[in-house]
N, C-alpha and C positions, 0 to 999 in steps of 0.2 A: 321671564326674567329670572324666576327661581332656578330654572335649569342651568342658566348661564352662571349664576352664583355658585351652584353646587359643583359645576364643572370646573370653575376657577379654583374653588377650595380643594377639589380633588387633585388638580394639577399642582397646586402649591404644596400639598402634602406629599405628593410623589417626588417632586424636586427636592424637598427638604430631606426626605428619606434617602434619596440617592446621594445627597451631599454628605451624609453621615457614613457612607461606605468606606471600606479600607482600600488601599491601593495595591493589594496583593494579587493583581491580575497577571495573566500570562505574559503580557507585553512588558511589564516591569521586570519580571524575573528573567527574561531572556535578553538581558543587556550584554554588551560585549565582554564585560569583566567576568560574568559568571559562565559564559559560553566558552570563552577561549582558555580559561584556566585548565579544564580537563584536557583540552587539546595540547596545551603546552606540556603537561606532565606526560602525555603519551609520546611526545617527540623528544623525550629526554634521551641522552646518549645511551646506547646499549653496549655493554662491555663483554657480553657473552658471545661466543662463536656459534654459528648454526650447527646443528647436529643432524646427520642423515638418519631417517627412520627406515630400518631394514624391513619392516612389515608393510611399508607403503606399496600399493599396487597400482598407482596411477599410470596410465598410458597416454600417449599422444593422440591415438585414434581409437574410437570405439570399435568393438568387435562387430563384424558384419554379420547379418542374418544368413543362415544357410540358404542356398538357392531355392530348394523346394518350399521352405517356409515363406520366403519372400514372395514367391510366385503365387502360392495359395492366398496369401494376404491381399495381393494385388487383384486376384480374380474375385475374391469376396467383396472387395471395395467396388469393383466394377459392377458386380451384380446388384449391390445396394444402390449404386448410382442409377442403374438402369431402371430398377423398381421405383425409385423416387421420381425419375423423369416420367415414367408411365403413369404414376399416380397423379402427377401434376397436370398431365394432359387430359385426364378423365374429367368429364363435365361434373359440376357440383350438383347435388340433388336438391 
């Protein structure tokens, strides 16, 4: 019976302490008013015209690897795959 009384007192103290907490949790801070305000300011009209960057070097397609390098890489990958397959077929000790 004493254990039950002690458990009830502990539960009451825990609930009383939880009731005294503040409401500054993440779910309260993420309300629609606080989330949409920065988005609205980002969508403000822009009056400046875009300017081209002469130092930009972006291309539509990446450069291809030279043929010998690509062939060597493919051969090396095939060798590694063959070694892995052979190691997988060996019986475990």
